[in-house]
C-alpha positions, 0 to 999 in steps of 0.5 A: 506491593504499591500499585505504582511500583507494580506497574513500573516493575511490569514495564521494566520486565517487558523492556528487559525482555526486549533487550535480552531476547534477540529480535526475529530476523527481518522483524519490524514494529510499525507504530502510529505516528500521525494522521490527517484528513476528514470526510469532505471535498475541500483541500486536505479532506477525502471521500473514500481514499484508496491508492497511495504512493510516496516519491523520493522526497517523501511527498505523498500522493493519494487517490481521493477516489470519490472526489475523483482527484489526486491530492499531494501532501508533505509527509506530515500532511501539509497539502501541496497540490491536487488535480483531476475532477470528474469526467472523461477528458484528458486529466479528468478522473472517474473513481481513481483507485491506484497511483504510482511513481516512476524514477523521474517523478511522473505519476501513473493513475489507475483511472478505474471507471474510465478503464485507462491509465493516465500519466501526469507530472508531479505537479499534475500536468497531463502527459499521456493516457492509454486503455479503453474498456475491453478484454483484449490486450491493452484494454481494461475492466476496472483497473485498480492497482498500478506499479512501476519498476526500475526500468519504467515498465508499468504493471496494472492489476486489470481487476475484472479481467483477472490478469496483470498487464505490462506496458512501457512508460508511454503505454506500449503493450508489452505482455500480460499474465493470469486468467480466472481461476485458483491455480498457480498463476491464476487470479480472481479479482486482483486488486493490488500490484507492487514491484520490489527493487529486484523486479519481483512483482507481488499481486493481491489475488483478492478473492483467492485470499492470497498474495502471488509473486512473479518475475517481471515477465510473469513467471510464477514464483510463489504464493502465500495466504489462505482464507481466515483472520489468523496471522498469515491468513487473509480476508480479501487482501486488497493492497500490497507494497514493497518496502526498502528492506524488501519486506511486503506489506498487505492490507485487507478488505475484511480484516482491519490490519496491515500484515508484513511478510518476507519476500517469500511470504514468511510472516513477520508482523501485524499492526492495526485494529478495527475502529476510528482511534489512532492506529485503527482502521475502517477498511484500509485500502491503500498502503505505501512505504517510503525510503525510511520505512515509514508506512502510509495507509489510506484509511478509506472509511475513516476518510484519512491518511495514517502514518506509521514508523518504527520503534528502536530494535531490540539490539538498541541499548535501553538506559535507566533514563529511557525506562523512566521516560517511558514510564512517566 
């Protein structure tokens, strides 16, 4: 068989298999779309970016950690604004790790090494702050992750206090849960936190190599994961995001990939590998999903943002024209 025809036949077999075989319920297939950024301190450059969040208009907010600032971009990577700078005063930042948005567009930043949460308008105007270093309620020890629910409650992964704390949007302490350990509801270096549309809270229990889920008041619901590099396993999960479809996206410190799960922890998909090419990661810390299901990843040691989208589902009709276009 001619090699060119043989390659076409292989492609045809793959495509027809996708047409004839039903996709798994809830399955997703994120594929690389675009990227932006390089190492440096100029606008649009990064130095170890960590947290990422996307607003209702698709604008992307990045915690540019070692540049001690927040940068804002369009969904295609055009710089819009930035704010921060190293320091301890209002609006200044010290290695910010987490960023989240509320329904009004206000921006919540886990100002990690200043052991506080700061709140800004979408344009970067300082609004308020709360927290100092400590272990009593309302204090923090290197807070890393932050999330906001539909009622405006703010959830903070209080990393080295091994707990989650909850506040009003103005910083009034509401509740907390978690303690050091590996039992149900206990935590060991929680880094990431996310809230889905139903108010369920997902926490990356980093050193326990699992994700745990809770109600908004801290009642334990379920968990999944164990140490390893297999599908559904984790090597220090670090960031978590809840997509508009309810699926849960998890990044890891030790394995360069993003895994996707159902809200109950059922494995769905994985994407990414180690390296610096398109779609590859070097320590991907932050992950966020927009309203259309596009996935934004802070590719930390590559000092860039990468964006992934969805392929057509297997239920879509595949035409001869599409087969030819894909082949050529």
